[in-house]
Backbone bond lengths (Angstrom), bond angles and torsions (degrees), N, CA, C in turn:
res aa  C-N    CA-C-N  psi(-1)  N-CA   C-N-CA  omega(-1)  CA-C   N-CA-C  phi
1 X - - - 1.531 - - 1.554 110.24 -
2 X 1.296 112.74 -32.20 1.574 117.14 -174.90 1.541 106.51 -55.56
3 X 1.443 114.11 -48.83 1.505 119.23 179.93 1.516 113.64 -57.00
4 X 1.377 117.30 -41.12 1.428 117.74 178.25 1.486 113.13 -65.14
5 X 1.441 114.08 -37.63 1.451 112.11 -176.15 1.578 108.69 -70.51
6 X 1.244 121.34 -36.12 1.386 128.69 175.12 1.359 114.59 -54.86
7 X 1.385 117.39 -51.17 1.469 124.64 -178.96 1.509 107.50 -63.85
8 X 1.385 112.84 -45.65 1.467 116.04 -173.08 1.522 108.10 -67.55
9 X 1.294 122.77 -35.67 1.447 125.23 171.82 1.612 112.32 -58.06
10 X 1.330 114.90 -43.38 1.411 119.30 -177.44 1.603 107.10 -69.12
11 X 1.167 116.81 -34.79 1.487 119.90 177.56 1.499 113.41 -67.35
12 X 1.329 116.14 -42.09 1.497 123.45 169.27 1.464 112.90 -51.52
13 X 1.313 116.58 -45.82 1.485 124.03 -174.72 1.595 104.21 -66.40
14 X 1.363 118.21 -51.04 1.402 116.21 179.89 1.500 114.40 -59.17
15 X 1.384 116.18 -47.07 1.448 112.75 -179.36 1.528 115.18 -66.46
16 X 1.363 119.06 -26.90 1.509 125.23 173.09 1.561 103.28 -62.77
17 X 1.255 120.81 -53.24 1.520 121.32 -176.37 1.527 109.93 -62.38
18 X 1.337 119.73 -35.69 1.362 128.37 177.69 1.533 111.09 -57.11
19 X 1.440 115.55 -45.24 1.299 120.06 -172.58 1.561 108.55 -82.60
20 X 1.227 121.63 -11.27 1.485 125.59 -172.50 1.573 109.31 -107.48
21 X 1.305 121.54 -19.68 1.415 124.96 -173.65 1.478 110.98 -92.67
22 X 1.245 124.36 120.53 1.492 124.30 173.40 1.530 110.13 -59.40
23 X 1.439 113.79 131.57 1.392 117.19 176.65 1.481 113.57 -65.75
24 X 1.304 119.65 155.86 1.521 118.80 172.11 1.423 108.18 -135.28
25 X 1.269 119.38 152.64 1.531 126.03 -175.62 1.486 107.85 -71.57
26 X 1.353 113.99 144.11 1.420 120.33 175.40 1.575 112.52 -77.59
27 X 1.305 119.11 140.32 1.503 121.46 177.28 1.421 114.42 -122.18
28 X 1.310 117.43 159.63 1.408 121.68 179.51 1.426 114.39 -78.48
29 X 1.414 117.11 138.26 1.537 117.07 -177.78 1.549 107.78 -64.03
30 X 1.320 118.76 156.50 1.426 128.88 172.73 1.493 107.89 -95.36
31 X 1.328 116.76 149.55 1.452 118.34 175.77 1.551 117.04 -57.02
32 X 1.312 115.11 151.71 1.471 119.56 -179.82 1.591 104.49 -63.26
33 X 1.402 114.51 147.52 1.530 128.05 6.45 1.413 116.89 -84.60
34 X 1.372 120.68 7.74 1.390 121.95 -175.70 1.542 106.40 -73.72
35 X 1.395 114.76 144.07 1.564 115.53 -175.20 1.575 113.04 -60.64
36 X 1.327 118.53 143.08 1.470 118.27 172.42 1.474 110.33 -82.51
37 X 1.244 118.23 166.41 1.427 124.31 179.27 1.545 109.04 -137.92
38 X 1.238 120.52 -173.25 1.473 126.61 -170.77 1.581 108.91 -68.14
39 X 1.249 114.88 157.72 1.470 116.89 -175.72 1.529 113.79 -55.62
40 X 1.281 110.83 151.09 1.493 117.78 179.68 1.511 106.95 -79.41
41 X 1.386 117.64 127.58 1.494 121.15 174.77 1.474 106.29 -168.68
42 X 1.296 114.34 166.99 1.483 122.24 -174.63 1.656 107.50 -83.60
43 X 1.333 117.88 -8.40 1.416 122.71 -175.80 1.598 106.59 -72.36
44 X 1.368 107.44 173.39 1.477 112.79 -177.73 1.632 103.19 -114.13
45 X 1.274 112.55 143.00 1.453 124.59 178.07 1.500 114.76 -101.58
46 X 1.348 121.58 149.41 1.498 117.89 171.28 1.522 101.21 -111.68
47 X 1.176 117.75 127.20 1.525 124.45 -170.45 1.525 108.19 -100.69
48 X 1.301 117.19 104.51 1.468 122.85 177.79 1.594 109.35 -87.10
49 X 1.268 111.78 -151.81 1.571 115.83 -172.97 1.441 109.48 -95.16
50 X 1.378 114.75 155.70 1.478 120.71 171.29 1.539 120.43 54.97
51 X 1.427 111.64 30.08 1.488 114.88 -179.43 1.562 113.48 86.66
52 X 1.280 121.17 19.01 1.461 119.03 -178.92 1.506 105.22 -108.31
53 X 1.369 118.95 124.28 1.460 125.39 -177.54 1.440 109.70 -128.30
54 X 1.430 117.48 157.32 1.384 125.02 171.42 1.528 109.03 -125.54
55 X 1.285 113.26 126.76 1.414 121.67 171.91 1.581 108.88 -99.13
56 X 1.316 114.88 88.33 1.463 120.48 -169.24 1.636 114.26 -60.02
57 X 1.236 115.52 -40.09 1.437 122.31 -176.84 1.536 112.64 -67.57
58 X 1.386 113.27 -31.65 1.529 119.32 179.31 1.460 109.51 -95.39
59 X 1.456 120.24 -12.64 1.444 121.32 179.81 1.550 108.93 70.99
60 X 1.330 118.08 31.84 1.426 123.47 -179.84 1.531 111.19 -110.75
61 X 1.314 111.69 146.32 1.481 120.04 169.78 1.606 105.34 -110.80
62 X 1.290 112.54 127.37 1.535 114.19 178.29 1.546 106.14 -120.25
63 X 1.358 106.72 142.59 1.450 119.86 -175.49 1.572 107.41 -128.61
64 X 1.303 119.24 119.00 1.483 119.58 173.68 1.533 110.95 -78.62
65 X 1.314 107.86 142.57 1.451 109.81 -177.56 1.501 110.56 -158.37
66 X 1.316 124.51 -168.37 1.517 127.98 173.42 1.524 112.02 -135.00
67 X 1.277 113.49 151.03 1.495 117.55 171.63 1.492 107.65 -62.25
68 X 1.458 108.47 131.29 1.515 117.42 175.05 1.460 116.45 -94.04
69 X 1.239 114.61 -51.71 1.457 123.72 171.14 1.515 118.81 -130.36
70 X 1.365 125.93 159.36 1.393 120.94 172.34 1.420 111.21 -137.97
71 X 1.335 118.66 15.50 1.533 122.18 166.30 1.616 108.16 -148.26
72 X 1.207 108.52 159.41 1.508 115.58 176.77 1.530 109.76 106.44
73 X 1.374 111.63 168.22 1.527 116.61 178.35 1.576 112.38 -72.27
74 X 1.249 118.37 154.17 1.548 127.36 -174.95 1.432 113.04 -111.32
75 X 1.213 117.64 133.14 1.596 124.06 160.92 1.425 117.34 -111.50
76 X 1.331 112.53 -27.74 1.417 121.82 -176.85 1.570 105.44 -129.05
77 X 1.316 121.67 153.43 1.414 123.49 178.43 1.578 108.59 -108.41
78 X 1.286 117.14 -48.54 1.494 121.69 173.77 1.540 110.32 -128.73
79 X 1.367 112.21 133.20 1.495 120.02 -176.78 1.607 106.99 -132.26
80 X 1.412 108.54 162.15 1.372 113.85 171.68 1.621 109.31 -88.47
81 X 1.366 110.75 150.94 1.514 116.25 -174.80 1.563 110.74 -48.73
82 X 1.379 111.64 139.54 1.491 112.82 171.61 1.551 115.04 82.82
83 X 1.358 114.27 14.94 1.529 116.12 -176.48 1.484 105.45 -126.08
84 X 1.262 116.51 -84.22 1.534 120.04 -164.65 1.534 113.98 -117.97
85 X 1.355 116.86 34.34 1.468 121.78 -175.04 1.512 110.93 -59.03
86 X 1.384 119.64 -33.28 1.384 124.21 -170.75 1.542 113.44 -66.86
87 X 1.422 110.95 -15.36 1.517 115.73 -174.83 1.506 112.55 -134.19
88 X 1.415 115.13 18.64 1.420 123.70 -178.78 1.607 114.49 -120.91
89 X 1.269 118.42 151.34 1.348 122.00 -179.57 1.635 112.24 -80.91
90 X 1.256 112.59 -34.59 1.502 122.66 -173.07 1.504 112.13 -130.79
91 X 1.352 118.89 134.24 1.358 122.84 169.68 1.456 114.02 -114.24
92 X 1.442 120.91 139.38 1.338 121.18 179.67 1.448 114.18 -128.60
93 X 1.264 119.98 166.08 1.538 121.52 -179.49 1.539 112.69 -113.78
94 X 1.415 113.60 34.35 1.450 122.15 -179.88 1.493 110.32 -123.41
95 X 1.327 118.93 124.87 1.465 125.37 -174.66 1.665 107.11 -61.19
96 X 1.301 112.09 141.53 1.432 122.13 -176.84 1.647 109.35 -56.82
97 X 1.373 115.67 -41.23 1.394 120.75 -178.71 1.617 111.41 -67.36
98 X 1.305 117.14 -26.33 1.472 118.87 174.92 1.479 110.09 -75.81
99 X 1.306 119.37 -35.74 1.543 121.77 174.40 1.484 110.93 -65.14
100 X 1.394 117.39 -38.64 1.403 125.16 176.43 1.480 110.10 -56.75
101 X 1.345 115.98 -55.16 1.471 118.18 177.50 1.466 115.77 -57.60
102 X 1.323 117.04 -39.11 1.504 121.77 -179.53 1.626 105.98 -67.39
103 X 1.314 120.24 -37.27 1.490 117.26 178.84 1.572 111.24 -68.66
104 X 1.386 115.81 -31.64 1.412 119.42 174.28 1.580 109.36 -64.14
105 X 1.211 117.75 -39.36 1.477 126.75 -177.32 1.459 110.16 -58.34
106 X 1.412 117.40 -37.77 1.401 119.00 -179.07 1.543 117.88 -98.16
107 X 1.470 107.43 17.82 1.402 113.85 174.37 1.444 120.86 91.84
108 X 1.312 121.58 8.24 1.444 128.90 177.23 1.540 110.53 -79.74
109 X 1.323 114.37 151.44 1.518 118.10 -178.22 1.555 109.63 -125.15
110 X 1.316 115.23 129.25 1.388 120.33 177.61 1.581 114.91 -99.40
111 X 1.319 118.57 149.98 1.514 120.55 179.76 1.491 107.32 -122.34
112 X 1.399 121.20 -85.46 1.372 123.69 -170.47 1.627 108.44 -154.78
113 X 1.333 121.36 150.65 1.369 125.69 168.65 1.570 110.32 -69.18
114 X 1.344 116.49 159.75 1.421 115.20 167.95 1.438 119.83 -76.29
115 X 1.347 122.70 161.30 1.469 123.32 177.83 1.599 108.00 -135.17
116 X 1.278 114.03 166.82 1.441 115.26 173.64 1.560 103.38 -150.59
117 X 1.345 116.15 153.38 1.432 121.75 179.68 1.488 108.78 -154.37
118 X 1.404 112.12 164.73 1.494 111.29 178.36 1.633 103.99 -124.75
119 X 1.429 108.81 133.96 1.407 119.26 178.43 1.497 109.33 -118.90
120 X 1.340 112.75 101.43 1.479 115.34 -171.00 1.553 113.61 -79.00
121 X 1.351 115.03 3.95 1.371 120.57 179.25 1.638 109.92 -87.04
122 X 1.255 114.62 0.74 1.402 120.46 178.74 1.527 113.68 -123.42
123 X 1.310 121.20 157.98 1.421 118.44 -179.24 1.557 110.98 -70.24
124 X 1.274 118.45 -39.71 1.431 118.75 171.20 1.515 107.92 -99.40
125 X 1.327 109.43 98.13 1.523 116.30 -166.15 1.471 113.49 -89.40
126 X 1.413 120.76 2.84 1.394 123.86 -173.24 1.567 102.47 -103.47
127 X 1.420 117.46 121.42 1.430 121.62 176.02 1.470 109.70 -111.78
128 X 1.427 119.58 126.35 1.355 120.83 -175.00 1.630 105.51 -124.32
129 X 1.406 110.13 126.62 1.493 115.00 172.80 1.517 108.92 -117.51
130 X 1.325 117.15 112.19 1.411 123.20 -176.85 1.532 111.20 -60.63
131 X 1.371 115.14 158.02 1.502 116.34 173.51 1.526 106.98 -73.97
132 X 1.355 106.93 164.72 1.552 112.32 173.88 1.466 106.90 -139.03
133 X 1.384 114.15 166.10 1.378 127.03 -171.31 1.526 115.36 133.17
134 X 1.303 115.38 169.98 1.460 119.29 -178.96 1.576 109.53 -53.84
135 X 1.402 114.79 138.85 1.463 116.37 178.06 1.494 105.42 -77.27
136 X 1.369 115.73 133.57 1.423 120.54 177.60 1.462 113.49 -112.38
137 X 1.319 116.36 147.39 1.457 131.14 163.72 1.588 105.29 -73.44
138 X 1.200 115.47 122.62 1.574 117.33 177.78 1.633 102.40 -121.78
139 X 1.337 111.41 107.10 1.473 115.34 179.42 1.524 112.59 -124.90
140 X 1.312 117.23 163.97 1.472 120.55 -178.34 1.487 106.77 -130.40
141 X 1.327 118.52 138.63 1.487 123.06 178.43 1.575 102.40 -115.10
142 X 1.210 114.44 136.44 1.569 120.83 -173.03 1.505 110.11 -155.41
143 X 1.321 116.58 167.04 1.596 120.09 174.25 1.569 101.87 -113.88
144 X 1.215 117.04 135.63 1.517 123.90 178.48 1.540 103.46 -146.55
145 X 1.264 111.93 128.37 1.530 125.33 179.64 1.483 108.63 47.62
146 X 1.412 112.88 47.07 1.446 121.45 175.32 1.588 114.33 70.07
147 X 1.313 120.21 8.87 1.361 123.32 174.67 1.496 113.67 -115.47
148 X 1.400 117.11 131.80 1.420 122.88 175.77 1.613 109.39 -72.96
149 X 1.219 111.89 126.02 1.504 116.82 -179.03 1.578 111.33 -128.77
150 X 1.282 111.85 147.68 1.613 119.38 170.08 1.370 113.54 -133.57
151 X 1.297 120.15 127.79 1.516 123.18 -178.10 1.629 110.22 -147.27
152 X 1.297 113.40 169.39 1.312 118.08 171.93 1.536 112.10 -63.41
153 X 1.298 120.57 138.17 1.499 121.29 -177.45 1.554 105.04 -57.91
154 X 1.222 123.40 -32.13 1.436 127.09 -176.17 1.422 111.05 -58.51
155 X 1.318 122.43 -23.78 1.419 125.04 -178.57 1.564 108.34 -70.56
156 X 1.344 118.50 -20.55 1.461 115.56 175.85 1.543 116.32 -87.78
157 X 1.369 113.79 14.78 1.501 121.92 -174.61 1.588 105.91 -121.44
158 X 1.235 114.06 133.82 1.537 116.93 173.55 1.559 109.09 -135.90
159 X 1.402 117.61 161.91 1.295 125.57 178.97 1.548 109.86 -88.05
160 X 1.325 116.70 123.81 1.515 119.77 -173.64 1.551 107.97 -67.57
161 X 1.287 114.87 -20.61 1.511 118.24 178.70 1.496 112.59 -85.71
162 X 1.314 116.31 -11.87 1.457 123.60 -176.87 1.462 110.03 59.04
163 X 1.430 116.93 45.90 1.471 117.90 -173.89 1.608 105.51 -117.21
164 X 1.362 112.42 -43.95 1.428 116.87 -174.99 1.513 118.32 -116.22
165 X 1.280 123.40 145.34 1.446 122.19 174.67 1.543 105.75 -95.59
166 X 1.393 112.92 134.78 1.359 119.92 178.99 1.482 115.53 -64.45
167 X 1.394 113.40 132.86 1.456 120.01 -176.26 1.500 104.95 -102.46
168 X 1.245 113.83 114.63 1.471 124.27 -168.86 1.601 107.90 -85.47
169 X 1.215 116.85 73.80 1.532 121.54 177.88 1.468 107.07 -126.84
170 X 1.370 111.23 121.15 1.553 119.72 -178.20 1.600 107.67 -134.03
171 X 1.347 112.17 154.00 1.426 118.50 -179.03 1.495 110.38 -129.88
172 X 1.455 109.98 153.65 1.493 116.70 -178.05 1.541 106.66 -76.16
173 X 1.355 125.41 84.02 1.316 126.53 -173.57 1.599 114.21 -71.51
174 X 1.332 111.42 -43.59 1.548 112.16 172.27 1.482 114.00 101.12
175 X 1.374 117.27 -4.43 1.487 121.24 -174.41 1.582 109.43 48.53
176 X 1.274 124.70 -137.22 1.402 129.74 -177.93 1.518 115.25 -169.68
177 X 1.288 122.36 173.86 1.423 127.54 171.01 1.479 110.70 -101.67
178 X 1.417 116.31 148.12 1.492 122.12 178.06 1.471 106.46 -139.24
179 X 1.324 119.38 162.15 1.373 127.53 173.59 1.506 111.77 -59.14
180 X 1.284 122.84 131.97 1.449 125.70 178.92 1.545 115.32 -90.95
181 X 1.389 116.41 0.43 1.325 118.20 178.22 1.525 114.40 85.91
182 X 1.349 117.41 -3.23 1.382 126.21 179.13 1.442 119.53 -117.79
183 X 1.369 112.36 6.97 1.436 118.11 -174.10 1.536 114.30 99.42
184 X 1.344 113.29 -5.62 1.539 116.07 -176.23 1.473 107.06 -112.34
185 X 1.407 113.40 -160.54 1.408 125.82 -179.70 1.525 108.54 -126.01
186 X 1.324 115.55 150.87 1.472 119.31 174.16 1.533 107.12 -135.50
187 X 1.293 121.46 150.65 1.478 131.39 169.83 1.429 110.45 -63.64
188 X 1.290 125.46 112.72 1.488 122.81 -171.83 1.588 110.26 -62.22
189 X 1.334 117.59 -42.77 1.452 117.39 -175.76 1.502 111.15 -65.73
190 X 1.299 119.90 -19.23 1.401 124.06 177.35 1.543 111.36 -68.90
191 X 1.324 114.13 -24.98 1.554 124.30 -178.98 1.503 104.81 -90.53
192 X 1.277 117.45 -49.26 1.515 117.06 -174.73 1.489 117.86 -80.36
193 X 1.404 109.25 -23.73 1.494 112.22 -177.06 1.493 116.16 83.63
194 X 1.338 117.47 14.39 1.389 121.61 -171.70 1.595 106.85 -89.01
195 X 1.295 114.82 100.00 1.599 120.08 -178.71 1.454 110.03 -99.51
196 X 1.316 121.19 -54.90 1.413 122.95 179.57 1.615 102.86 -122.68
197 X 1.275 119.91 114.21 1.413 120.12 -172.29 1.578 107.94 -95.73
198 X 1.389 113.46 164.51 1.460 120.66 166.94 1.519 107.33 -125.84
199 X 1.289 123.25 -61.90 1.487 123.25 171.93 1.432 106.22 -75.24
200 X 1.311 116.89 165.80 1.445 123.50 -174.43 1.505 110.62 -101.28
201 X 1.440 114.61 97.21 1.527 118.04 173.42 1.520 109.36 -87.45
202 X 1.330 118.41 -16.47 1.452 123.41 -173.39 1.407 116.03 86.42
203 X 1.327 123.15 10.42 1.433 125.61 -179.28 1.527 115.78 -126.46
204 X 1.230 114.97 17.25 1.416 119.38 -170.59 1.529 116.58 -75.80
205 X 1.297 119.23 138.34 1.460 126.21 170.79 1.525 109.24 -67.66
206 X 1.484 109.75 -60.22 1.492 114.06 170.02 1.404 108.68 -113.68
207 X 1.281 120.28 127.47 1.535 124.08 -169.88 1.615 108.71 -113.45
208 X 1.269 115.29 142.15 1.381 122.39 167.40 1.552 111.38 -62.11
209 X 1.308 120.23 133.70 1.424 122.50 -165.73 1.540 111.46 -67.08
210 X 1.343 117.92 -24.47 1.501 120.51 -178.20 1.495 103.91 -97.25
211 X 1.396 112.24 136.72 1.511 117.98 174.51 1.521 113.67 -76.94
212 X 1.354 119.84 118.81 1.343 124.43 179.24 1.589 104.42 -120.50
213 X 1.361 113.35 111.08 1.477 118.07 -174.68 1.572 105.24 -62.43
214 X 1.392 112.31 146.33 1.459 117.20 -173.96 1.457 110.88 -93.24
215 X 1.265 123.85 31.06 1.357 131.16 173.18 1.537 111.48 -117.28
216 X 1.291 119.30 122.93 1.491 123.14 -168.38 1.493 108.37 -69.67
217 X 1.355 120.93 -28.75 1.484 121.27 178.31 1.512 113.24 -74.08
218 X 1.295 117.94 -9.65 1.489 123.22 176.80 1.496 111.28 -102.82
219 X 1.345 114.85 -44.48 1.523 120.21 -179.29 1.559 100.76 -129.81
220 X 1.292 117.84 103.06 1.487 127.86 173.50 1.515 108.10 -60.16
221 X 1.336 117.61 117.04 1.498 120.46 177.45 1.562 112.86 -58.07
222 X 1.299 106.20 133.12 1.584 111.88 173.97 1.413 113.94 -144.27
223 X 1.278 122.58 -7.05 1.436 128.93 173.91 1.403 108.47 -76.99
224 X 1.322 125.77 121.55 1.449 127.96 177.66 1.487 113.90 -135.29
225 X 1.276 116.92 162.20 1.471 119.91 -179.44 1.592 110.45 -67.87
226 X 1.424 108.88 135.29 1.430 115.63 -173.53 1.659 103.32 -87.89
227 X 1.203 116.64 89.01 1.487 115.78 -168.30 1.441 119.36 -58.55
228 X 1.330 114.98 -32.35 1.553 115.86 -175.92 1.464 109.32 -72.49
229 X 1.343 117.97 -15.10 1.536 111.90 176.94 1.468 117.14 -100.11
230 X 1.362 114.80 -3.58 1.499 120.92 -174.42 1.540 108.38 -101.48
231 X 1.447 115.58 134.29 1.389 119.51 175.51 1.626 111.55 -68.07
232 X 1.351 112.19 173.42 1.423 111.49 -177.72 1.601 114.31 -58.29
233 X 1.311 114.73 160.78 1.493 124.09 172.89 1.475 106.69 -54.12
234 X 1.296 115.99 137.02 1.443 120.83 171.74 1.609 110.20 93.11
235 X 1.248 115.92 -16.59 1.525 123.24 -178.28 1.577 107.16 -56.96
236 X 1.323 117.66 135.37 1.466 124.36 170.72 1.454 112.92 -63.55
237 X 1.327 115.14 139.03 1.572 120.24 176.94 1.489 108.95 -146.14
238 X 1.319 112.94 161.46 1.467 119.25 177.95 1.605 108.20 -119.86
239 X 1.360 115.59 116.81 1.478 116.67 177.37 1.521 105.62 -87.11
240 X 1.312 115.01 136.49 1.558 120.10 -171.38 1.493 105.97 -124.12
241 X 1.325 121.11 116.03 1.392 123.42 -179.54 1.539 110.33 -116.15
242 X 1.383 116.34 138.63 1.380 119.56 -175.28 1.497 109.87 -151.94
243 X 1.315 118.51 138.45 1.526 121.71 -175.11 1.584 102.33 -85.60
244 X 1.379 106.35 133.92 1.428 116.13 175.85 1.553 117.98 -100.74
245 X 1.338 113.87 -8.21 1.422 121.46 175.40 1.476 107.74 -114.81
246 X 1.430 117.85 145.07 1.414 121.41 -178.59 1.485 117.16 -68.10
């Protein structure tokens, strides 16, 4: 019940802000190096704090961020600043719990992150429990070579072995709450910075639908940044989240 009360409180905060913040029209991003902005549309956005926006008519949550890395193996796809930038494509300055509340405000439903464990008492000792929640479209808008582009975030990922194509399927897992050491609770992804995950740490706000153990000796890393598709590090981007299930 504590989790439900915390999420309900977060939703109330978002709805309160939405009712009090004047809407502003969306604008088209300018070519780099000028900062990008939210997608160009005739809809109206609700501008929250630190680059978090809601496009109510489209059912989208938009988060402004920057390219963190454009080469190397990936464990995370989107993280909060000061956490996992060394293994993430995008870094943002919006707390995971605020994005969670914004997704609730546009009607998305969270369930739980994935988990994995080893049970050496059985022949097949690896147990995988996939994450659950509404399936989400996870897209990114950016400017590259003077052209504004929008694509699935999965297009920024490639197989280092050149064997598999990345299947861009994500769910609204919702992370979880944990004891804060002071008798209260804290939202785990706010601490770890896990906003859009790839490997399964078990703390993801938005999780990759397939469980990938976070130990290299169990699941050899092979998903890496697709450098040719990604603008320069530090480039402004907009992460766009939308529920695909009712």
